[in-house]
FIKOLZA-1660 file (N, C-alpha, C; in steps of 0.1 Angstrom, whole numbers, plus 5000, padded with zeros to 4 digits):
% residues 239
   i   px   py   pz ch aa at
   1 6240 1394 3121  A  X  N
   1 6248 1383 3117  A  X CA
   1 6241 1382 3110  A  X  C
   2 6245 1378 3089  A  X  N
   2 6245 1374 3080  A  X CA
   2 6240 1361 3083  A  X  C
   3 6224 1354 3083  A  X  N
   3 6229 1341 3084  A  X CA
   3 6237 1332 3069  A  X  C
   4 6234 1320 3073  A  X  N
   4 6244 1311 3060  A  X CA
   4 6237 1301 3061  A  X  C
   5 6232 1305 3044  A  X  N
   5 6224 1296 3032  A  X CA
   5 6226 1283 3031  A  X  C
   6 6222 1275 3033  A  X  N
   6 6223 1255 3025  A  X CA
   6 6225 1252 3016  A  X  C
   7 6239 1247 3019  A  X  N
   7 6245 1244 3002  A  X CA
   7 6234 1243 2994  A  X  C
   8 6224 1238 2993  A  X  N
   8 6213 1233 2986  A  X CA
   8 6205 1247 2979  A  X  C
   9 6200 1255 2985  A  X  N
   9 6196 1267 2983  A  X CA
   9 6200 1280 2976  A  X  C
  10 6218 1278 2976  A  X  N
  10 6226 1289 2972  A  X CA
  10 6225 1287 2959  A  X  C
  11 6219 1300 2953  A  X  N
  11 6229 1300 2940  A  X CA
  11 6240 1292 2925  A  X  C
  12 6240 1289 2916  A  X  N
  12 6243 1283 2915  A  X CA
  12 6252 1292 2906  A  X  C
  13 6274 1282 2905  A  X  N
  13 6280 1287 2903  A  X CA
  13 6277 1289 2888  A  X  C
  14 6286 1310 2881  A  X  N
  14 6286 1317 2873  A  X CA
  14 6293 1315 2865  A  X  C
  15 6302 1303 2869  A  X  N
  15 6312 1309 2866  A  X CA
  15 6323 1298 2853  A  X  C
  16 6324 1306 2845  A  X  N
  16 6327 1305 2831  A  X CA
  16 6314 1303 2822  A  X  C
  17 6305 1309 2821  A  X  N
  17 6289 1313 2807  A  X CA
  17 6302 1318 2809  A  X  C
  18 6299 1331 2809  A  X  N
  18 6304 1339 2797  A  X CA
  18 6318 1330 2786  A  X  C
  19 6328 1327 2792  A  X  N
  19 6332 1321 2779  A  X CA
  19 6331 1311 2769  A  X  C
  20 6326 1303 2772  A  X  N
  20 6308 1291 2771  A  X CA
  20 6297 1301 2748  A  X  C
  21 6299 1314 2761  A  X  N
  21 6285 1325 2754  A  X CA
  21 6294 1332 2743  A  X  C
  22 6307 1333 2748  A  X  N
  22 6320 1334 2738  A  X CA
  22 6319 1331 2726  A  X  C
  23 6320 1313 2732  A  X  N
  23 6329 1306 2717  A  X CA
  23 6318 1304 2715  A  X  C
  24 6298 1304 2718  A  X  N
  24 6286 1301 2707  A  X CA
  24 6292 1316 2697  A  X  C
  25 6296 1332 2702  A  X  N
  25 6291 1340 2695  A  X CA
  25 6300 1345 2686  A  X  C
  26 6311 1338 2688  A  X  N
  26 6320 1345 2678  A  X CA
  26 6323 1341 2670  A  X  C
  27 6326 1332 2665  A  X  N
  27 6327 1322 2655  A  X CA
  27 6309 1323 2636  A  X  C
  28 6299 1333 2651  A  X  N
  28 6287 1335 2641  A  X CA
  28 6286 1347 2631  A  X  C
  29 6296 1356 2641  A  X  N
  29 6303 1371 2647  A  X CA
  29 6309 1378 2630  A  X  C
  30 6319 1365 2638  A  X  N
  30 6330 1371 2621  A  X CA
  30 6329 1367 2612  A  X  C
  31 6313 1349 2612  A  X  N
  31 6311 1352 2594  A  X CA
  31 6301 1355 2587  A  X  C
  32 6296 1365 2602  A  X  N
  32 6287 1378 2597  A  X CA
  32 6298 1390 2583  A  X  C
  33 6303 1394 2597  A  X  N
  33 6312 1404 2598  A  X CA
  33 6321 1401 2581  A  X  C
  34 6332 1394 2576  A  X  N
  34 6334 1383 2565  A  X CA
  34 6317 1379 2549  A  X  C
  35 6313 1377 2562  A  X  N
  35 6301 1381 2548  A  X CA
  35 6298 1400 2543  A  X  C
  36 6290 1408 2555  A  X  N
  36 6295 1415 2547  A  X CA
  36 6305 1426 2542  A  X  C
  37 6317 1421 2537  A  X  N
  37 6326 1428 2530  A  X CA
  37 6329 1419 2524  A  X  C
  38 6323 1410 2517  A  X  N
  38 6321 1396 2503  A  X CA
  38 6308 1409 2504  A  X  C
  39 6304 1409 2506  A  X  N
  39 6298 1412 2498  A  X CA
  39 6292 1430 2489  A  X  C
  40 6296 1435 2501  A  X  N
  40 6306 1449 2495  A  X CA
  40 6309 1447 2481  A  X  C
  41 6319 1440 2481  A  X  N
  41 6331 1431 2472  A  X CA
  41 6321 1427 2459  A  X  C
  42 6310 1418 2461  A  X  N
  42 6305 1411 2453  A  X CA
  42 6301 1428 2441  A  X  C
  43 6295 1440 2451  A  X  N
  43 6289 1447 2448  A  X CA
  43 6295 1459 2435  A  X  C
  44 6313 1460 2437  A  X  N
  44 6325 1469 2433  A  X CA
  44 6319 1456 2418  A  X  C
  45 6321 1445 2420  A  X  N
  45 6324 1437 2407  A  X CA
  45 6308 1434 2392  A  X  C
  46 6309 1438 2407  A  X  N
  46 6292 1442 2394  A  X CA
  46 6291 1454 2390  A  X  C
  47 6296 1468 2398  A  X  N
  47 6295 1471 2392  A  X CA
  47 6307 1474 2383  A  X  C
  48 6321 1470 2380  A  X  N
  48 6327 1470 2370  A  X CA
  48 6320 1459 2360  A  X  C
  49 6321 1455 2366  A  X  N
  49 6313 1440 2351  A  X CA
  49 6299 1450 2342  A  X  C
  50 6294 1459 2349  A  X  N
  50 6286 1464 2340  A  X CA
  50 6298 1474 2330  A  X  C
  51 6304 1483 2337  A  X  N
  51 6314 1493 2331  A  X CA
  51 6320 1479 2319  A  X  C
  52 6324 1477 2320  A  X  N
  52 6335 1473 2308  A  X CA
  52 6319 1460 2296  A  X  C
  53 6308 1455 2302  A  X  N
  53 6299 1458 2294  A  X CA
  53 6298 1471 2281  A  X  C
  54 6290 1479 2288  A  X  N
  54 6287 1488 2284  A  X CA
  54 6298 1485 2273  A  X  C
  55 6313 1491 2276  A  X  N
  55 6324 1499 2266  A  X CA
  55 6328 1480 2256  A  X  C
  56 6323 1475 2268  A  X  N
  56 6323 1464 2257  A  X CA
  56 6310 1464 2239  A  X  C
  57 6300 1466 2247  A  X  N
  57 6287 1467 2234  A  X CA
  57 6294 1486 2226  A  X  C
  58 6296 1495 2234  A  X  N
  58 6302 1500 2227  A  X CA
  58 6317 1500 2216  A  X  C
  59 6324 1487 2216  A  X  N
  59 6334 1494 2209  A  X CA
  59 6327 1478 2198  A  X  C
  60 6318 1469 2198  A  X  N
  60 6316 1462 2186  A  X CA
  60 6300 1468 2178  A  X  C
  61 6296 1484 2188  A  X  N
  61 6285 1486 2177  A  X CA
  61 6291 1500 2171  A  X  C
  62 6306 1498 2166  A  X  N
  62 6318 1514 2160  A  X CA
  62 6325 1500 2153  A  X  C
  63 6322 1490 2155  A  X  N
  63 6333 1480 2144  A  X CA
  63 6326 1470 2139  A  X  C
  64 6311 1465 2133  A  X  N
  64 6299 1459 2130  A  X CA
  64 6297 1447 2141  A  X  C
  65 6304 1452 2149  A  X  N
  65 6287 1438 2163  A  X CA
  65 6299 1427 2161  A  X  C
  66 6309 1430 2156  A  X  N
  66 6322 1416 2158  A  X CA
  66 6325 1408 2171  A  X  C
  67 6326 1398 2170  A  X  N
  67 6325 1391 2183  A  X CA
  67 6334 1396 2187  A  X  C
  68 6353 1390 2174  A  X  N
  68 6372 1393 2185  A  X CA
  68 6369 1413 2184  A  X  C
  69 6354 1413 2183  A  X  N
  69 6359 1435 2191  A  X CA
  69 6356 1431 2203  A  X  C
  70 6347 1427 2209  A  X  N
  70 6340 1430 2219  A  X CA
  70 6343 1418 2221  A  X  C
  71 6346 1408 2223  A  X  N
  71 6357 1400 2237  A  X CA
  71 6366 1412 2235  A  X  C
  72 6371 1418 2231  A  X  N
  72 6387 1419 2231  A  X CA
  72 6383 1434 2240  A  X  C
  73 6376 1441 2242  A  X  N
  73 6372 1452 2250  A  X CA
  73 6372 1447 2259  A  X  C
  74 6362 1436 2261  A  X  N
  74 6358 1434 2276  A  X CA
  74 6364 1424 2283  A  X  C
  75 6376 1420 2281  A  X  N
  75 6388 1417 2286  A  X CA
  75 6398 1421 2295  A  X  C
  76 6400 1436 2280  A  X  N
  76 6402 1447 2292  A  X CA
  76 6392 1455 2305  A  X  C
  77 6385 1451 2297  A  X  N
  77 6378 1464 2314  A  X CA
  77 6379 1450 2319  A  X  C
  78 6375 1442 2325  A  X  N
  78 6377 1428 2330  A  X CA
  78 6396 1428 2343  A  X  C
  79 6404 1434 2329  A  X  N
  79 6419 1443 2337  A  X CA
  79 6415 1446 2349  A  X  C
  80 6408 1455 2358  A  X  N
  80 6411 1461 2364  A  X CA
  80 6406 1449 2381  A  X  C
  81 6401 1435 2380  A  X  N
  81 6401 1424 2385  A  X CA
  81 6411 1419 2395  A  X  C
  82 6426 1422 2383  A  X  N
  82 6443 1420 2383  A  X CA
  82 6452 1425 2379  A  X  C
  83 6448 1436 2385  A  X  N
  83 6463 1444 2386  A  X CA
  83 6468 1445 2397  A  X  C
  84 6480 1446 2399  A  X  N
  84 6487 1441 2415  A  X CA
  84 6492 1457 2412  A  X  C
  85 6491 1454 2427  A  X  N
  85 6497 1470 2434  A  X CA
  85 6515 1468 2432  A  X  C
  86 6520 1454 2439  A  X  N
  86 6533 1462 2440  A  X CA
  86 6538 1461 2430  A  X  C
  87 6529 1459 2416  A  X  N
  87 6535 1467 2403  A  X CA
  87 6536 1476 2407  A  X  C
  88 6550 1479 2405  A  X  N
  88 6548 1506 2400  A  X CA
  88 6551 1509 2392  A  X  C
  89 6559 1498 2384  A  X  N
  89 6550 1506 2367  A  X CA
  89 6542 1501 2356  A  X  C
  90 6536 1512 2359  A  X  N
  90 6522 1514 2349  A  X CA
  90 6521 1504 2344  A  X  C
  91 6530 1500 2330  A  X  N
  91 6530 1495 2323  A  X CA
  91 6534 1480 2325  A  X  C
  92 6536 1482 2333  A  X  N
  92 6541 1466 2336  A  X CA
  92 6523 1459 2347  A  X  C
  93 6518 1464 2351  A  X  N
  93 6508 1458 2360  A  X CA
  93 6496 1461 2345  A  X  C
  94 6497 1474 2342  A  X  N
  94 6490 1464 2332  A  X CA
  94 6487 1452 2322  A  X  C
  95 6499 1446 2318  A  X  N
  95 6502 1438 2304  A  X CA
  95 6503 1423 2315  A  X  C
  96 6504 1425 2334  A  X  N
  96 6499 1417 2334  A  X CA
  96 6489 1413 2337  A  X  C
  97 6486 1427 2337  A  X  N
  97 6466 1418 2344  A  X CA
  97 6462 1422 2331  A  X  C
  98 6460 1422 2318  A  X  N
  98 6455 1417 2303  A  X CA
  98 6454 1406 2300  A  X  C
  99 6473 1400 2304  A  X  N
  99 6476 1387 2308  A  X CA
  99 6461 1380 2312  A  X  C
 100 6462 1379 2326  A  X  N
 100 6454 1375 2333  A  X CA
 100 6445 1369 2335  A  X  C
 101 6430 1386 2330  A  X  N
 101 6422 1386 2326  A  X CA
 101 6421 1380 2313  A  X  C
 102 6432 1378 2300  A  X  N
 102 6427 1373 2290  A  X CA
 102 6432 1356 2297  A  X  C
 103 6438 1350 2301  A  X  N
 103 6434 1332 2300  A  X CA
 103 6424 1331 2311  A  X  C
 104 6424 1337 2323  A  X  N
 104 6407 1333 2327  A  X CA
 104 6395 1339 2323  A  X  C
 105 6394 1343 2307  A  X  N
 105 6384 1347 2301  A  X CA
 105 6383 1335 2295  A  X  C
 106 6386 1325 2300  A  X  N
 106 6388 1307 2286  A  X CA
 106 6374 1300 2292  A  X  C
 107 6374 1298 2309  A  X  N
 107 6372 1294 2316  A  X CA
 107 6357 1301 2322  A  X  C
 108 6359 1316 2328  A  X  N
 108 6356 1320 2338  A  X CA
 108 6341 1335 2331  A  X  C
 109 6346 1342 2318  A  X  N
 109 6339 1344 2310  A  X CA
 109 6322 1342 2297  A  X  C
 110 6315 1348 2302  A  X  N
 110 6306 1337 2279  A  X CA
 110 6300 1352 2279  A  X  C
 111 6303 1353 2273  A  X  N
 111 6295 1362 2261  A  X CA
 111 6280 1364 2255  A  X  C
 112 6271 1368 2253  A  X  N
 112 6264 1360 2245  A  X CA
 112 6252 1371 2240  A  X  C
 113 6254 1371 2219  A  X  N
 113 6251 1380 2217  A  X CA
 113 6234 1382 2215  A  X  C
 114 6230 1397 2222  A  X  N
 114 6211 1385 2221  A  X CA
 114 6208 1395 2214  A  X  C
 115 6213 1405 2203  A  X  N
 115 6200 1415 2196  A  X CA
 115 6217 1425 2190  A  X  C
 116 6221 1420 2172  A  X  N
 116 6203 1412 2162  A  X CA
 116 6214 1400 2162  A  X  C
 117 6195 1393 2163  A  X  N
 117 6193 1383 2163  A  X CA
 117 6193 1378 2149  A  X  C
 118 6204 1362 2144  A  X  N
 118 6198 1360 2139  A  X CA
 118 6186 1355 2126  A  X  C
 119 6171 1360 2134  A  X  N
 119 6160 1359 2126  A  X CA
 119 6160 1374 2123  A  X  C
 120 6167 1384 2130  A  X  N
 120 6176 1399 2124  A  X CA
 120 6178 1397 2109  A  X  C
 121 6184 1388 2106  A  X  N
 121 6197 1387 2100  A  X CA
 121 6194 1384 2085  A  X  C
 122 6183 1372 2092  A  X  N
 122 6174 1372 2080  A  X CA
 122 6163 1375 2071  A  X  C
 123 6158 1380 2078  A  X  N
 123 6150 1398 2083  A  X CA
 123 6150 1405 2070  A  X  C
 124 6164 1414 2079  A  X  N
 124 6169 1425 2076  A  X CA
 124 6187 1422 2067  A  X  C
 125 6191 1411 2067  A  X  N
 125 6205 1414 2058  A  X CA
 125 6204 1414 2044  A  X  C
 126 6220 1422 2041  A  X  N
 126 6216 1423 2025  A  X CA
 126 6234 1414 2026  A  X  C
 127 6236 1408 2016  A  X  N
 127 6248 1402 2014  A  X CA
 127 6252 1406 2004  A  X  C
 128 6264 1413 2007  A  X  N
 128 6277 1419 1994  A  X CA
 128 6286 1411 1985  A  X  C
 129 6273 1413 1969  A  X  N
 129 6279 1404 1960  A  X CA
 129 6296 1404 1962  A  X  C
 130 6303 1412 1961  A  X  N
 130 6319 1411 1962  A  X CA
 130 6323 1402 1973  A  X  C
 131 6325 1407 1989  A  X  N
 131 6330 1404 2000  A  X CA
 131 6319 1386 2002  A  X  C
 132 6307 1388 2002  A  X  N
 132 6298 1375 1999  A  X CA
 132 6291 1382 2016  A  X  C
 133 6297 1395 2025  A  X  N
 133 6289 1395 2037  A  X CA
 133 6280 1399 2039  A  X  C
 134 6268 1396 2052  A  X  N
 134 6260 1397 2051  A  X CA
 134 6254 1407 2062  A  X  C
 135 6246 1423 2058  A  X  N
 135 6249 1433 2070  A  X CA
 135 6234 1433 2062  A  X  C
 136 6228 1442 2080  A  X  N
 136 6220 1447 2079  A  X CA
 136 6224 1465 2082  A  X  C
 137 6217 1466 2072  A  X  N
 137 6218 1481 2067  A  X CA
 137 6218 1493 2077  A  X  C
 138 6224 1501 2075  A  X  N
 138 6225 1510 2091  A  X CA
 138 6225 1526 2087  A  X  C
 139 6220 1529 2076  A  X  N
 139 6220 1545 2075  A  X CA
 139 6211 1550 2066  A  X  C
 140 6206 1558 2068  A  X  N
 140 6194 1563 2065  A  X CA
 140 6179 1553 2077  A  X  C
 141 6180 1551 2083  A  X  N
 141 6171 1543 2092  A  X CA
 141 6154 1547 2093  A  X  C
 142 6155 1565 2094  A  X  N
 142 6148 1575 2100  A  X CA
 142 6137 1571 2086  A  X  C
 143 6145 1571 2073  A  X  N
 143 6139 1561 2058  A  X CA
 143 6131 1554 2054  A  X  C
 144 6137 1543 2059  A  X  N
 144 6134 1528 2056  A  X CA
 144 6124 1525 2065  A  X  C
 145 6113 1517 2061  A  X  N
 145 6098 1511 2063  A  X CA
 145 6103 1509 2081  A  X  C
 146 6086 1510 2088  A  X  N
 146 6089 1502 2105  A  X CA
 146 6081 1489 2102  A  X  C
 147 6079 1481 2086  A  X  N
 147 6074 1467 2087  A  X CA
 147 6080 1460 2102  A  X  C
 148 6074 1448 2103  A  X  N
 148 6076 1443 2116  A  X CA
 148 6084 1430 2104  A  X  C
 149 6098 1423 2104  A  X  N
 149 6104 1415 2103  A  X CA
 149 6095 1397 2104  A  X  C
 150 6091 1387 2097  A  X  N
 150 6084 1381 2093  A  X CA
 150 6083 1366 2104  A  X  C
 151 6100 1367 2107  A  X  N
 151 6110 1362 2114  A  X CA
 151 6111 1367 2126  A  X  C
 152 6121 1384 2129  A  X  N
 152 6122 1387 2140  A  X CA
 152 6110 1391 2150  A  X  C
 153 6103 1398 2138  A  X  N
 153 6089 1401 2145  A  X CA
 153 6092 1416 2155  A  X  C
 154 6103 1418 2149  A  X  N
 154 6114 1441 2144  A  X CA
 154 6111 1442 2140  A  X  C
 155 6114 1455 2140  A  X  N
 155 6118 1470 2124  A  X CA
 155 6133 1464 2127  A  X  C
 156 6137 1475 2114  A  X  N
 156 6152 1474 2110  A  X CA
 156 6151 1482 2122  A  X  C
 157 6150 1493 2127  A  X  N
 157 6158 1497 2140  A  X CA
 157 6160 1493 2148  A  X  C
 158 6147 1489 2157  A  X  N
 158 6150 1473 2163  A  X CA
 158 6163 1465 2166  A  X  C
 159 6164 1464 2149  A  X  N
 159 6176 1457 2146  A  X CA
 159 6189 1463 2143  A  X  C
 160 6192 1467 2143  A  X  N
 160 6198 1476 2147  A  X CA
 160 6205 1484 2160  A  X  C
 161 6203 1476 2176  A  X  N
 161 6203 1480 2189  A  X CA
 161 6214 1465 2194  A  X  C
 162 6227 1468 2196  A  X  N
 162 6232 1461 2200  A  X CA
 162 6229 1455 2216  A  X  C
 163 6232 1446 2215  A  X  N
 163 6225 1439 2228  A  X CA
 163 6233 1431 2233  A  X  C
 164 6241 1429 2245  A  X  N
 164 6248 1418 2248  A  X CA
 164 6246 1417 2271  A  X  C
 165 6250 1399 2263  A  X  N
 165 6242 1400 2282  A  X CA
 165 6262 1392 2285  A  X  C
 166 6269 1393 2287  A  X  N
 166 6279 1386 2302  A  X CA
 166 6281 1382 2314  A  X  C
 167 6282 1366 2312  A  X  N
 167 6281 1364 2325  A  X CA
 167 6301 1361 2334  A  X  C
 168 6302 1363 2338  A  X  N
 168 6318 1367 2345  A  X CA
 168 6318 1357 2360  A  X  C
 169 6328 1343 2361  A  X  N
 169 6327 1340 2368  A  X CA
 169 6339 1344 2384  A  X  C
 170 6333 1355 2389  A  X  N
 170 6344 1370 2403  A  X CA
 170 6343 1351 2413  A  X  C
 171 6361 1360 2416  A  X  N
 171 6365 1347 2427  A  X CA
 171 6360 1360 2441  A  X  C
 172 6357 1349 2451  A  X  N
 172 6356 1352 2464  A  X CA
 172 6368 1350 2475  A  X  C
 173 6376 1359 2475  A  X  N
 173 6386 1365 2479  A  X CA
 173 6385 1364 2494  A  X  C
 174 6378 1366 2502  A  X  N
 174 6377 1366 2515  A  X CA
 174 6381 1358 2523  A  X  C
 175 6385 1350 2537  A  X  N
 175 6382 1342 2537  A  X CA
 175 6379 1337 2542  A  X  C
 176 6366 1321 2539  A  X  N
 176 6359 1313 2543  A  X CA
 176 6347 1318 2537  A  X  C
 177 6350 1323 2528  A  X  N
 177 6336 1327 2528  A  X CA
 177 6331 1320 2509  A  X  C
 178 6338 1315 2494  A  X  N
 178 6341 1308 2494  A  X CA
 178 6342 1291 2492  A  X  C
 179 6343 1289 2509  A  X  N
 179 6335 1277 2510  A  X CA
 179 6320 1273 2517  A  X  C
 180 6317 1286 2523  A  X  N
 180 6299 1292 2526  A  X CA
 180 6297 1293 2517  A  X  C
 181 6297 1299 2505  A  X  N
 181 6288 1296 2493  A  X CA
 181 6293 1288 2488  A  X  C
 182 6296 1278 2487  A  X  N
 182 6299 1264 2477  A  X CA
 182 6289 1256 2492  A  X  C
 183 6286 1265 2503  A  X  N
 183 6288 1246 2506  A  X CA
 183 6272 1249 2511  A  X  C
 184 6257 1261 2506  A  X  N
 184 6250 1265 2505  A  X CA
 184 6246 1262 2498  A  X  C
 185 6253 1270 2481  A  X  N
 185 6247 1268 2472  A  X CA
 185 6247 1252 2465  A  X  C
 186 6264 1245 2474  A  X  N
 186 6258 1232 2465  A  X CA
 186 6260 1217 2476  A  X  C
 187 6255 1225 2489  A  X  N
 187 6259 1214 2494  A  X CA
 187 6249 1197 2498  A  X  C
 188 6243 1199 2493  A  X  N
 188 6242 1181 2490  A  X CA
 188 6222 1188 2496  A  X  C
 189 6218 1181 2507  A  X  N
 189 6211 1173 2509  A  X CA
 189 6208 1191 2520  A  X  C
 190 6221 1191 2524  A  X  N
 190 6224 1205 2535  A  X CA
 190 6222 1221 2526  A  X  C
 191 6228 1222 2508  A  X  N
 191 6218 1234 2507  A  X CA
 191 6211 1229 2497  A  X  C
 192 6210 1241 2485  A  X  N
 192 6201 1243 2481  A  X CA
 192 6204 1230 2469  A  X  C
 193 6184 1223 2471  A  X  N
 193 6181 1217 2461  A  X CA
 193 6182 1217 2453  A  X  C
 194 6181 1225 2437  A  X  N
 194 6175 1229 2428  A  X CA
 194 6190 1228 2425  A  X  C
 195 6205 1233 2435  A  X  N
 195 6218 1234 2427  A  X CA
 195 6218 1219 2425  A  X  C
 196 6219 1205 2434  A  X  N
 196 6218 1190 2432  A  X CA
 196 6237 1194 2432  A  X  C
 197 6244 1178 2435  A  X  N
 197 6261 1175 2439  A  X CA
 197 6265 1176 2426  A  X  C
 198 6273 1184 2417  A  X  N
 198 6283 1178 2407  A  X CA
 198 6294 1187 2410  A  X  C
 199 6303 1175 2404  A  X  N
 199 6315 1182 2405  A  X CA
 199 6318 1183 2390  A  X  C
 200 6332 1185 2392  A  X  N
 200 6338 1193 2375  A  X CA
 200 6340 1183 2373  A  X  C
 201 6344 1172 2376  A  X  N
 201 6353 1164 2362  A  X CA
 201 6341 1152 2359  A  X  C
 202 6331 1154 2367  A  X  N
 202 6318 1145 2357  A  X CA
 202 6311 1157 2345  A  X  C
 203 6317 1172 2347  A  X  N
 203 6313 1179 2346  A  X CA
 203 6314 1179 2327  A  X  C
 204 6329 1178 2328  A  X  N
 204 6335 1178 2318  A  X CA
 204 6330 1164 2315  A  X  C
 205 6335 1156 2315  A  X  N
 205 6334 1138 2309  A  X CA
 205 6319 1137 2309  A  X  C
 206 6307 1151 2312  A  X  N
 206 6297 1146 2304  A  X CA
 206 6286 1129 2312  A  X  C
 207 6296 1131 2329  A  X  N
 207 6283 1124 2330  A  X CA
 207 6274 1127 2335  A  X  C
 208 6268 1134 2339  A  X  N
 208 6263 1147 2345  A  X CA
 208 6259 1159 2337  A  X  C
 209 6250 1165 2340  A  X  N
 209 6246 1181 2334  A  X CA
 209 6252 1188 2344  A  X  C
 210 6258 1197 2335  A  X  N
 210 6275 1207 2343  A  X CA
 210 6263 1221 2351  A  X  C
 211 6264 1224 2359  A  X  N
 211 6255 1227 2364  A  X CA
 211 6267 1245 2370  A  X  C
 212 6255 1251 2379  A  X  N
 212 6263 1260 2381  A  X CA
 212 6274 1254 2391  A  X  C
 213 6274 1243 2403  A  X  N
 213 6279 1241 2406  A  X CA
 213 6289 1241 2406  A  X  C
 214 6290 1232 2393  A  X  N
 214 6312 1225 2391  A  X CA
 214 6315 1240 2383  A  X  C
 215 6304 1249 2375  A  X  N
 215 6318 1256 2369  A  X CA
 215 6317 1267 2376  A  X  C
 216 6315 1276 2387  A  X  N
 216 6312 1281 2389  A  X CA
 216 6315 1281 2409  A  X  C
 217 6303 1275 2416  A  X  N
 217 6304 1275 2426  A  X CA
 217 6321 1270 2438  A  X  C
 218 6320 1254 2432  A  X  N
 218 6334 1249 2436  A  X CA
 218 6340 1249 2427  A  X  C
 219 6339 1258 2428  A  X  N
 219 6364 1267 2421  A  X CA
 219 6363 1280 2423  A  X  C
 220 6352 1281 2440  A  X  N
 220 6353 1296 2444  A  X CA
 220 6353 1309 2437  A  X  C
 221 6344 1306 2426  A  X  N
 221 6334 1320 2421  A  X CA
 221 6322 1322 2430  A  X  C
 222 6320 1334 2419  A  X  N
 222 6304 1332 2421  A  X CA
 222 6295 1337 2404  A  X  C
 223 6290 1343 2397  A  X  N
 223 6285 1343 2382  A  X CA
 223 6276 1354 2385  A  X  C
 224 6284 1367 2384  A  X  N
 224 6277 1378 2384  A  X CA
 224 6276 1381 2371  A  X  C
 225 6258 1384 2364  A  X  N
 225 6256 1384 2348  A  X CA
 225 6252 1407 2347  A  X  C
 226 6259 1412 2329  A  X  N
 226 6256 1424 2333  A  X CA
 226 6250 1426 2317  A  X  C
 227 6235 1432 2315  A  X  N
 227 6232 1434 2301  A  X CA
 227 6233 1449 2298  A  X  C
 228 6240 1450 2288  A  X  N
 228 6242 1465 2280  A  X CA
 228 6237 1464 2268  A  X  C
 229 6228 1476 2263  A  X  N
 229 6222 1482 2251  A  X CA
 229 6228 1491 2240  A  X  C
 230 6228 1495 2231  A  X  N
 230 6235 1509 2225  A  X CA
 230 6232 1505 2210  A  X  C
 231 6227 1513 2210  A  X  N
 231 6225 1514 2192  A  X CA
 231 6239 1517 2181  A  X  C
 232 6235 1510 2172  A  X  N
 232 6252 1505 2164  A  X CA
 232 6254 1519 2148  A  X  C
 233 6264 1515 2154  A  X  N
 233 6265 1533 2147  A  X CA
 233 6275 1523 2132  A  X  C
 234 6270 1511 2137  A  X  N
 234 6277 1506 2116  A  X CA
 234 6277 1499 2115  A  X  C
 235 6272 1493 2109  A  X  N
 235 6261 1476 2103  A  X CA
 235 6263 1467 2106  A  X  C
 236 6255 1463 2111  A  X  N
 236 6260 1447 2117  A  X CA
 236 6264 1434 2111  A  X  C
 237 6273 1430 2109  A  X  N
 237 6270 1420 2093  A  X CA
 237 6272 1406 2109  A  X  C
 238 6266 1392 2097  A  X  N
 238 6271 1382 2112  A  X CA
 238 6277 1375 2101  A  X  C
 239 6285 1374 2122  A  X  N
 239 6299 1363 2122  A  X CA
 239 6298 1349 2124  A  X  C
% end
């Protein structure tokens, strides 16, 4: 016969412990999985942006580094972000994606031309007496002097390199991730202190200095950046 233990000596009941553990672990696990999915989407977005930036630089290289041409090619390169698979007609899908990308580019796309710089145009630019357009010569570069410009500190070959930097505000579409990223980057005392707490209204009206929180994270977006460098195939003109 098995002896009966006194009530004080019996082990505590385990009923409900598993439910408590599940309640604690499940939200963390879900956030972790969603974060992995969003990370994959961000890497895909980075690849798309890098390709678009290269194609924009390539278009600029053969079109005198015109800002309008570079921006147009960049918008076309970003249109995959906006394509809706429910539109079975290809022309309709592409047209709508381009229109949406062009609209978003007003606020969420920044293009900076790093080279040729204003200093390079000052050192090597030649003004056409008829059109009054200033351009950096692109012909016979192998026979031209390699002397560095006094202002730009580069030679004429380096001045014929088109380099652009693009920053695109990628929309975070995985559930909860936009809120999580915003809280981490712009959470005041609970977030990264360097970013600060600045609202979009403060930025627009100049009440506080605009920062990435107001421009990107609080809009449910994340800035991704790409740089492309390509040799000019035409004379770069000063826009």
